[in-house]
Z-matrix of the N, CA and C atoms (Angstrom, degrees):
N
C 1 1.517
C 2 1.591 1 102.54
N 3 1.285 2 115.24 1 125.50
C 4 1.458 3 121.07 2 176.61
C 5 1.627 4 111.03 3 -84.77
N 6 1.190 5 110.78 4 129.38
C 7 1.499 6 117.84 5 -178.53
C 8 1.549 7 108.77 6 -108.98
N 9 1.358 8 110.84 7 139.79
C 10 1.520 9 113.35 8 -179.01
C 11 1.548 10 107.25 9 -100.97
N 12 1.296 11 113.27 10 146.20
C 13 1.484 12 118.43 11 173.47
C 14 1.539 13 108.48 12 -67.14
N 15 1.287 14 112.69 13 168.90
C 16 1.493 15 118.61 14 178.64
C 17 1.574 16 107.09 15 -63.34
N 18 1.336 17 117.89 16 -36.53
C 19 1.448 18 121.69 17 -179.65
C 20 1.555 19 108.30 18 -62.50
N 21 1.309 20 120.86 19 -45.12
C 22 1.405 21 122.45 20 178.26
C 23 1.345 22 115.03 21 -68.38
N 24 1.382 23 121.73 22 -41.00
C 25 1.445 24 127.18 23 177.19
C 26 1.496 25 115.89 24 -64.66
N 27 1.354 26 112.59 25 -37.14
C 28 1.463 27 115.21 26 -178.29
C 29 1.516 28 116.58 27 -98.84
N 30 1.410 29 115.62 28 5.28
C 31 1.453 30 118.26 29 176.83
C 32 1.525 31 113.83 30 90.28
N 33 1.266 32 116.61 31 10.35
C 34 1.456 33 122.35 32 173.90
C 35 1.502 34 112.39 33 106.93
N 36 1.319 35 114.89 34 165.24
C 37 1.439 36 122.75 35 173.32
C 38 1.564 37 116.03 36 101.39
N 39 1.235 38 117.21 37 -26.04
C 40 1.493 39 117.07 38 -177.50
C 41 1.525 40 114.88 39 -93.99
N 42 1.304 41 114.10 40 -32.88
C 43 1.465 42 118.10 41 -179.87
C 44 1.419 43 117.43 42 100.34
N 45 1.310 44 121.29 43 162.38
C 46 1.422 45 123.83 44 179.37
C 47 1.455 46 116.33 45 -62.11
N 48 1.385 47 121.42 46 149.73
C 49 1.469 48 121.44 47 -179.21
C 50 1.416 49 109.23 48 -99.37
N 51 1.390 50 121.47 49 117.22
C 52 1.417 51 116.21 50 174.08
C 53 1.592 52 115.26 51 -69.04
N 54 1.365 53 111.25 52 152.57
C 55 1.477 54 115.33 53 -179.91
C 56 1.612 55 105.65 54 -85.87
N 57 1.300 56 115.21 55 119.60
C 58 1.513 57 118.33 56 -173.10
C 59 1.496 58 109.38 57 -126.48
N 60 1.321 59 113.38 58 165.09
C 61 1.473 60 122.43 59 166.98
C 62 1.490 61 114.37 60 50.34
N 63 1.303 62 116.31 61 -126.63
C 64 1.556 63 122.83 62 -171.44
C 65 1.555 64 107.53 63 -65.52
N 66 1.295 65 120.82 64 -24.30
C 67 1.497 66 122.23 65 179.88
C 68 1.426 67 116.01 66 -75.79
N 69 1.388 68 116.86 67 -12.08
C 70 1.478 69 120.54 68 -166.93
C 71 1.530 70 104.97 69 -68.46
N 72 1.304 71 123.61 70 -23.86
C 73 1.426 72 119.36 71 -175.86
C 74 1.566 73 113.11 72 -88.52
N 75 1.341 74 115.15 73 0.82
C 76 1.454 75 115.60 74 -171.76
C 77 1.539 76 108.33 75 -89.34
N 78 1.266 77 115.27 76 161.82
C 79 1.506 78 123.54 77 176.27
C 80 1.471 79 107.55 78 -126.15
N 81 1.369 80 112.97 79 173.24
C 82 1.477 81 121.29 80 176.51
C 83 1.474 82 116.13 81 -58.40
N 84 1.292 83 114.35 82 -13.29
C 85 1.495 84 123.16 83 -179.35
C 86 1.466 85 113.49 84 -83.41
N 87 1.282 86 120.39 85 -20.39
C 88 1.396 87 124.95 86 -179.75
C 89 1.512 88 113.38 87 -69.77
N 90 1.322 89 119.19 88 145.75
C 91 1.485 90 123.56 89 -174.47
C 92 1.592 91 107.22 90 -74.12
N 93 1.253 92 111.26 91 140.12
C 94 1.454 93 121.91 92 -175.94
C 95 1.582 94 109.93 93 -53.33
N 96 1.349 95 120.77 94 -34.69
C 97 1.408 96 121.46 95 178.54
C 98 1.551 97 110.56 96 -66.38
N 99 1.360 98 118.42 97 -36.67
C 100 1.447 99 120.76 98 -179.24
C 101 1.499 100 105.17 99 -68.46
N 102 1.285 101 121.73 100 -40.76
C 103 1.510 102 122.32 101 -177.28
C 104 1.577 103 109.27 102 -64.89
N 105 1.399 104 112.82 103 -42.51
C 106 1.479 105 114.92 104 -179.50
C 107 1.588 106 107.56 105 -65.16
N 108 1.274 107 120.17 106 -46.51
C 109 1.499 108 123.52 107 -179.67
C 110 1.596 109 106.86 108 -53.10
N 111 1.301 110 117.52 109 -52.82
C 112 1.438 111 119.86 110 -177.75
C 113 1.567 112 112.70 111 -62.79
N 114 1.306 113 114.68 112 -37.42
C 115 1.525 114 116.93 113 178.14
C 116 1.572 115 107.70 114 -62.82
N 117 1.329 116 116.29 115 -47.66
C 118 1.466 117 123.96 116 -177.02
C 119 1.575 118 108.30 117 -59.31
N 120 1.398 119 116.73 118 -47.18
C 121 1.398 120 123.15 119 178.17
C 122 1.542 121 110.91 120 -62.87
N 123 1.249 122 120.87 121 -41.79
C 124 1.422 123 126.96 122 177.58
C 125 1.464 124 109.99 123 -58.49
N 126 1.336 125 119.68 124 -53.58
C 127 1.439 126 122.28 125 179.73
C 128 1.503 127 111.25 126 -56.94
N 129 1.422 128 115.97 127 -51.72
C 130 1.444 129 120.85 128 -179.82
C 131 1.515 130 109.99 129 -54.45
N 132 1.327 131 120.89 130 -44.29
C 133 1.422 132 124.17 131 -176.47
C 134 1.531 133 110.73 132 -63.23
N 135 1.270 134 111.50 133 -45.84
C 136 1.502 135 115.85 134 179.13
C 137 1.449 136 116.35 135 -62.07
N 138 1.388 137 115.15 136 -45.09
C 139 1.478 138 121.56 137 175.74
C 140 1.539 139 109.35 138 -62.23
N 141 1.290 140 117.04 139 -48.17
C 142 1.487 141 116.67 140 178.85
C 143 1.418 142 117.11 141 -60.34
N 144 1.278 143 117.68 142 -38.24
C 145 1.467 144 126.78 143 177.29
C 146 1.570 145 108.48 144 -60.13
N 147 1.265 146 115.03 145 -46.97
C 148 1.459 147 121.17 146 179.13
C 149 1.543 148 112.01 147 -62.30
N 150 1.354 149 114.69 148 -43.80
C 151 1.490 150 119.95 149 -178.26
C 152 1.539 151 109.48 150 -67.99
N 153 1.389 152 117.03 151 -36.57
C 154 1.434 153 121.83 152 179.47
C 155 1.592 154 107.73 153 -64.72
N 156 1.265 155 117.89 154 -42.61
C 157 1.471 156 124.05 155 -176.43
C 158 1.534 157 106.21 156 -67.52
N 159 1.276 158 117.96 157 -46.68
C 160 1.468 159 119.87 158 -178.51
C 161 1.569 160 110.31 159 -66.61
N 162 1.208 161 118.63 160 -39.57
C 163 1.559 162 121.20 161 -176.56
C 164 1.526 163 104.22 162 -66.77
N 165 1.283 164 122.32 163 -39.39
C 166 1.468 165 121.97 164 -175.28
C 167 1.538 166 108.99 165 -77.61
N 168 1.293 167 121.09 166 -37.96
C 169 1.351 168 118.82 167 179.30
C 170 1.553 169 116.80 168 -75.99
N 171 1.343 170 118.42 169 -35.67
C 172 1.384 171 122.88 170 -179.23
C 173 1.494 172 112.87 171 -89.87
N 174 1.237 173 120.70 172 -32.92
C 175 1.489 174 124.31 173 -176.58
C 176 1.533 175 118.95 174 -120.68
N 177 1.349 176 114.82 175 -2.85
C 178 1.383 177 120.26 176 -176.54
C 179 1.495 178 114.15 177 51.04
N 180 1.340 179 115.11 178 46.03
C 181 1.479 180 121.47 179 -178.51
C 182 1.587 181 108.12 180 -138.95
N 183 1.283 182 115.18 181 148.02
C 184 1.446 183 119.99 182 179.62
C 185 1.579 184 107.90 183 -86.46
N 186 1.328 185 114.14 184 165.19
C 187 1.432 186 123.78 185 -177.49
C 188 1.583 187 106.06 186 -66.67
N 189 1.340 188 121.03 187 -44.59
C 190 1.456 189 121.86 188 178.88
C 191 1.628 190 113.11 189 -60.85
N 192 1.253 191 114.62 190 -40.85
C 193 1.541 192 121.62 191 178.12
C 194 1.567 193 104.83 192 -62.91
N 195 1.373 194 116.47 193 -49.37
C 196 1.453 195 116.91 194 179.01
C 197 1.567 196 112.58 195 -59.30
N 198 1.330 197 116.34 196 -42.27
C 199 1.477 198 120.50 197 178.44
C 200 1.537 199 111.31 198 -59.91
N 201 1.337 200 116.49 199 -43.62
C 202 1.470 201 119.48 200 179.97
C 203 1.477 202 109.36 201 -63.11
N 204 1.271 203 118.76 202 -43.65
C 205 1.471 204 122.33 203 179.36
C 206 1.615 205 107.95 204 -62.68
N 207 1.370 206 114.35 205 -36.83
C 208 1.512 207 115.91 206 -177.55
C 209 1.548 208 105.73 207 -65.07
N 210 1.308 209 121.09 208 -43.45
C 211 1.351 210 124.46 209 -175.76
C 212 1.584 211 109.13 210 -60.59
N 213 1.285 212 113.22 211 -42.71
C 214 1.556 213 120.34 212 -174.05
C 215 1.578 214 106.01 213 -73.59
N 216 1.341 215 119.07 214 -31.77
C 217 1.453 216 119.78 215 -176.57
C 218 1.581 217 106.69 216 -67.55
N 219 1.296 218 117.39 217 -34.95
C 220 1.582 219 119.94 218 -177.63
C 221 1.610 220 104.71 219 -77.39
N 222 1.317 221 122.37 220 -8.21
C 223 1.416 222 121.96 221 -175.95
C 224 1.500 223 106.99 222 -131.56
N 225 1.319 224 123.03 223 75.95
C 226 1.435 225 121.29 224 -176.26
C 227 1.602 226 113.89 225 -61.15
N 228 1.407 227 116.99 226 -20.41
C 229 1.348 228 118.18 227 174.34
C 230 1.487 229 116.95 228 -72.57
N 231 1.381 230 111.72 229 -11.87
C 232 1.499 231 119.75 230 179.80
C 233 1.600 232 107.87 231 98.09
N 234 1.345 233 110.29 232 168.61
C 235 1.454 234 120.59 233 177.44
C 236 1.513 235 109.29 234 -135.54
N 237 1.308 236 116.65 235 146.38
C 238 1.466 237 117.92 236 175.30
C 239 1.517 238 108.39 237 -76.56
N 240 1.293 239 113.45 238 155.73
C 241 1.462 240 121.72 239 -172.62
C 242 1.551 241 108.10 240 -57.65
N 243 1.338 242 119.60 241 -41.34
C 244 1.473 243 120.27 242 174.51
C 245 1.505 244 116.38 243 -57.70
N 246 1.360 245 116.23 244 -40.62
C 247 1.431 246 122.70 245 177.01
C 248 1.540 247 108.40 246 -64.91
N 249 1.272 248 120.21 247 -41.93
C 250 1.418 249 122.64 248 179.78
C 251 1.514 250 110.78 249 -61.48
N 252 1.314 251 114.20 250 -40.94
C 253 1.487 252 119.59 251 179.46
C 254 1.523 253 110.99 252 -63.55
N 255 1.351 254 116.69 253 -47.08
C 256 1.378 255 119.53 254 175.48
C 257 1.599 256 115.62 255 -59.96
N 258 1.326 257 114.46 256 -45.30
C 259 1.377 258 116.95 257 -176.05
C 260 1.569 259 111.34 258 -66.92
N 261 1.378 260 112.47 259 -35.40
C 262 1.463 261 113.44 260 178.61
C 263 1.494 262 117.09 261 -90.40
N 264 1.285 263 113.61 262 -0.49
C 265 1.458 264 120.68 263 176.53
C 266 1.473 265 113.37 264 59.75
N 267 1.333 266 116.30 265 39.16
C 268 1.443 267 124.78 266 179.85
C 269 1.581 268 110.30 267 -128.41
N 270 1.247 269 120.55 268 165.79
C 271 1.412 270 124.94 269 -178.17
C 272 1.603 271 107.79 270 -71.45
N 273 1.306 272 116.10 271 153.95
C 274 1.466 273 121.93 272 170.26
C 275 1.554 274 113.44 273 -52.37
N 276 1.271 275 114.54 274 -36.49
C 277 1.561 276 116.31 275 179.02
C 278 1.430 277 109.00 276 -63.82
N 279 1.384 278 121.86 277 -43.13
C 280 1.455 279 121.82 278 178.52
C 281 1.472 280 107.76 279 -57.35
N 282 1.368 281 117.32 280 -52.57
C 283 1.467 282 119.40 281 -172.02
C 284 1.553 283 111.07 282 -61.11
N 285 1.357 284 114.52 283 -35.29
C 286 1.445 285 117.99 284 175.47
C 287 1.554 286 111.97 285 -63.12
N 288 1.331 287 118.17 286 -44.18
C 289 1.494 288 121.65 287 177.68
C 290 1.465 289 112.17 288 -62.97
N 291 1.280 290 118.75 289 -41.41
C 292 1.504 291 124.28 290 -178.23
C 293 1.509 292 109.20 291 -71.33
N 294 1.339 293 118.41 292 -36.93
C 295 1.425 294 117.88 293 175.03
C 296 1.461 295 115.21 294 -73.71
N 297 1.345 296 118.52 295 -33.55
C 298 1.440 297 120.03 296 173.20
C 299 1.502 298 109.92 297 -58.22
N 300 1.300 299 119.42 298 -45.54
C 301 1.484 300 121.03 299 -178.50
C 302 1.472 301 111.75 300 -62.48
N 303 1.376 302 118.02 301 -44.99
C 304 1.485 303 123.89 302 -174.98
C 305 1.533 304 106.88 303 -70.84
N 306 1.409 305 118.86 304 -31.09
C 307 1.401 306 120.31 305 -178.35
C 308 1.641 307 109.76 306 -72.97
N 309 1.283 308 114.10 307 -36.08
C 310 1.493 309 121.56 308 175.85
C 311 1.504 310 109.95 309 -60.56
N 312 1.325 311 113.73 310 -35.78
C 313 1.503 312 117.45 311 -179.04
C 314 1.563 313 111.49 312 -88.81
N 315 1.367 314 115.56 313 3.13
C 316 1.455 315 120.87 314 177.33
C 317 1.535 316 112.75 315 65.06
N 318 1.352 317 117.77 316 29.05
C 319 1.432 318 121.69 317 -179.71
C 320 1.607 319 108.15 318 -95.10
N 321 1.391 320 116.02 319 -24.63
C 322 1.435 321 119.88 320 178.73
C 323 1.535 322 104.50 321 -135.71
N 324 1.387 323 109.68 322 160.09
C 325 1.566 324 116.28 323 170.32
C 326 1.469 325 108.61 324 -132.02
N 327 1.279 326 112.68 325 148.58
C 328 1.433 327 122.45 326 177.46
C 329 1.480 328 111.10 327 -107.50
N 330 1.390 329 120.12 328 132.41
C 331 1.468 330 124.87 329 -173.31
C 332 1.598 331 103.41 330 -133.39
N 333 1.333 332 112.39 331 151.93
C 334 1.456 333 115.53 332 173.00
C 335 1.531 334 110.51 333 -61.14
N 336 1.233 335 117.85 334 142.09
C 337 1.485 336 119.31 335 177.72
C 338 1.614 337 107.63 336 -76.39
N 339 1.345 338 111.05 337 132.11
C 340 1.480 339 117.91 338 177.67
C 341 1.534 340 109.50 339 -62.47
N 342 1.274 341 124.00 340 -29.64
C 343 1.445 342 123.45 341 -174.31
C 344 1.558 343 106.56 342 -89.54
N 345 1.243 344 121.91 343 -32.73
C 346 1.496 345 123.46 344 -176.78
C 347 1.495 346 114.16 345 -139.12
N 348 1.255 347 117.01 346 101.45
C 349 1.495 348 120.79 347 -175.70
C 350 1.505 349 113.21 348 -57.49
N 351 1.309 350 116.09 349 -13.95
C 352 1.481 351 118.76 350 -175.08
C 353 1.576 352 109.08 351 -82.80
N 354 1.337 353 115.50 352 -17.87
C 355 1.564 354 118.59 353 -175.85
C 356 1.493 355 111.30 354 -120.31
N 357 1.261 356 114.28 355 161.29
C 358 1.485 357 121.70 356 -177.17
C 359 1.511 358 113.50 357 -110.36
N 360 1.302 359 114.97 358 153.78
C 361 1.535 360 119.69 359 177.26
C 362 1.607 361 100.58 360 -112.93
N 363 1.344 362 113.36 361 137.41
C 364 1.400 363 118.99 362 -179.81
C 365 1.480 364 106.76 363 -115.44
N 366 1.385 365 114.31 364 136.48
C 367 1.455 366 122.29 365 -173.80
C 368 1.540 367 109.47 366 -136.91
N 369 1.280 368 119.18 367 150.00
C 370 1.384 369 122.65 368 176.70
C 371 1.504 370 108.02 369 -74.45
N 372 1.352 371 121.33 370 138.94
C 373 1.450 372 123.53 371 174.60
C 374 1.601 373 109.19 372 -78.73
N 375 1.270 374 122.73 373 164.38
C 376 1.450 375 119.71 374 176.49
C 377 1.637 376 104.88 375 -53.89
N 378 1.231 377 120.21 376 -41.88
C 379 1.503 378 120.94 377 -174.05
C 380 1.573 379 106.80 378 -68.38
N 381 1.332 380 120.48 379 -32.57
C 382 1.414 381 125.70 380 178.10
C 383 1.525 382 111.49 381 -68.46
N 384 1.427 383 109.50 382 -41.71
C 385 1.562 384 114.61 383 -179.48
C 386 1.546 385 107.59 384 -65.14
N 387 1.325 386 118.21 385 -42.71
C 388 1.438 387 121.60 386 -175.44
C 389 1.538 388 110.20 387 -65.69
N 390 1.405 389 115.39 388 -41.56
C 391 1.461 390 116.84 389 179.98
C 392 1.515 391 111.04 390 -67.39
N 393 1.367 392 114.32 391 -39.74
C 394 1.507 393 117.16 392 178.44
C 395 1.429 394 115.36 393 -64.03
N 396 1.325 395 120.69 394 -41.46
C 397 1.450 396 123.62 395 -176.65
C 398 1.626 397 105.01 396 -65.02
N 399 1.305 398 122.13 397 -37.19
C 400 1.445 399 120.80 398 178.30
C 401 1.516 400 109.90 399 -67.67
N 402 1.390 401 116.92 400 -43.95
C 403 1.450 402 117.03 401 -179.09
C 404 1.483 403 112.41 402 -65.59
N 405 1.397 404 117.79 403 -41.24
C 406 1.368 405 119.93 404 -176.29
C 407 1.522 406 112.32 405 -61.70
N 408 1.336 407 115.73 406 -39.96
C 409 1.524 408 117.18 407 179.52
C 410 1.507 409 109.94 408 -63.70
N 411 1.300 410 120.69 409 -38.11
C 412 1.456 411 123.19 410 178.03
C 413 1.440 412 111.08 411 -68.46
N 414 1.387 413 116.87 412 -47.05
C 415 1.408 414 124.84 413 176.62
C 416 1.533 415 111.77 414 -51.04
N 417 1.375 416 116.92 415 -48.64
C 418 1.495 417 118.91 416 175.53
C 419 1.498 418 110.78 417 -57.01
N 420 1.299 419 121.95 418 -41.54
C 421 1.454 420 120.48 419 -174.59
C 422 1.596 421 107.74 420 -72.51
N 423 1.290 422 118.80 421 -29.49
C 424 1.462 423 120.12 422 171.81
C 425 1.538 424 113.52 423 -58.89
N 426 1.438 425 112.76 424 -47.31
C 427 1.436 426 118.60 425 -179.41
C 428 1.508 427 110.73 426 -63.51
N 429 1.395 428 115.86 427 -40.55
C 430 1.421 429 119.20 428 178.22
C 431 1.525 430 109.53 429 -58.30
N 432 1.335 431 115.45 430 -45.36
C 433 1.482 432 121.19 431 -178.37
C 434 1.487 433 109.21 432 -60.72
N 435 1.331 434 116.15 433 -50.55
C 436 1.497 435 121.89 434 -173.50
C 437 1.607 436 112.12 435 -58.41
N 438 1.417 437 113.82 436 -31.47
C 439 1.417 438 119.82 437 -178.44
C 440 1.485 439 112.94 438 -97.30
N 441 1.334 440 117.94 439 6.46
C 442 1.489 441 119.76 440 -170.84
C 443 1.533 442 109.43 441 -70.72
N 444 1.276 443 119.37 442 -17.36
C 445 1.457 444 120.30 443 -177.12
C 446 1.628 445 110.39 444 -74.29
N 447 1.220 446 115.70 445 -11.89
C 448 1.485 447 122.23 446 175.26
C 449 1.516 448 116.21 447 -93.29
N 450 1.293 449 120.88 448 126.11
C 451 1.488 450 119.24 449 171.66
C 452 1.566 451 109.35 450 -61.85
N 453 1.359 452 113.90 451 154.63
C 454 1.476 453 120.45 452 -179.32
C 455 1.437 454 112.79 453 -56.49
N 456 1.366 455 117.22 454 -39.22
C 457 1.537 456 118.86 455 177.35
C 458 1.538 457 113.43 456 -62.65
N 459 1.352 458 116.19 457 -32.57
C 460 1.486 459 118.02 458 176.88
C 461 1.509 460 111.41 459 -70.09
N 462 1.352 461 112.33 460 -38.99
C 463 1.511 462 115.97 461 -179.69
C 464 1.526 463 107.52 462 -66.98
N 465 1.241 464 118.86 463 -36.41
C 466 1.436 465 119.49 464 179.80
C 467 1.612 466 110.36 465 -68.40
N 468 1.256 467 115.57 466 -42.82
C 469 1.395 468 121.90 467 177.66
C 470 1.575 469 109.91 468 -60.54
N 471 1.233 470 114.13 469 -48.18
C 472 1.511 471 119.35 470 -177.46
C 473 1.561 472 109.38 471 -64.83
N 474 1.361 473 119.28 472 -39.72
C 475 1.396 474 121.18 473 178.08
C 476 1.543 475 107.42 474 -62.25
N 477 1.327 476 121.97 475 -46.00
C 478 1.453 477 127.45 476 -177.02
C 479 1.524 478 107.82 477 -59.80
N 480 1.393 479 115.24 478 -47.50
C 481 1.487 480 117.84 479 -178.60
C 482 1.496 481 112.85 480 -62.75
N 483 1.432 482 114.91 481 -42.51
C 484 1.482 483 117.99 482 -176.65
C 485 1.511 484 110.53 483 -72.72
N 486 1.395 485 116.37 484 -26.43
C 487 1.504 486 115.66 485 176.59
C 488 1.474 487 110.71 486 -70.78
N 489 1.346 488 117.58 487 -35.67
C 490 1.463 489 123.60 488 177.48
C 491 1.517 490 109.90 489 -67.51
N 492 1.346 491 119.22 490 -39.55
C 493 1.441 492 119.24 491 171.96
C 494 1.466 493 116.65 492 -62.18
N 495 1.363 494 116.38 493 -44.17
C 496 1.497 495 126.72 494 178.89
C 497 1.519 496 107.33 495 -55.80
N 498 1.361 497 117.47 496 -47.13
C 499 1.517 498 120.70 497 -173.50
C 500 1.602 499 108.82 498 -65.36
N 501 1.278 500 113.57 499 -27.27
C 502 1.449 501 118.50 500 -176.13
C 503 1.544 502 115.30 501 -89.38
N 504 1.314 503 114.02 502 -9.80
C 505 1.454 504 118.45 503 179.75
C 506 1.504 505 114.37 504 -77.82
N 507 1.288 506 121.08 505 154.16
C 508 1.529 507 120.59 506 173.26
C 509 1.588 508 110.48 507 -58.33
N 510 1.244 509 116.85 508 148.37
C 511 1.459 510 115.71 509 178.29
C 512 1.494 511 114.55 510 -62.90
N 513 1.259 512 123.18 511 158.09
C 514 1.451 513 129.22 512 179.45
C 515 1.616 514 106.03 513 -70.32
N 516 1.356 515 112.66 514 139.96
C 517 1.380 516 116.83 515 -179.31
C 518 1.514 517 112.89 516 -94.84
């Protein structure tokens, strides 16, 4: 299967695309869908790695802790531990460990659930909300910077294509 470089596919001007990361082990015999999947995974992994590094160096926080705070920021009334686990797609034990750390730093608090005394609701504290708002603004700028190499039209096209793909995938279990 012959593959075109970005320059050939776009009519020129961008240049050939080097084969990097996860795609390095592929040959011309591999299915186009596999190549696409590995390219998407490679980009996601590299972006995530950069964000993890920046969160740690600038805010001394891990990506899972940031993600938990992001979930709570969207739900000022708080979320039960099980809901956090589902939303973050991690085990209850992971959520408990992350919550324990954030609670020790007084960024979140855990209260008994009014509906079910056996479970807890986790909320951001005022200090947690203030810290998250600051981190989220910087995080957004990092994402803008990391995607700055793509023109707006390409971002729009990529969003449209990924939306189409997402609609055709099986539902999340």
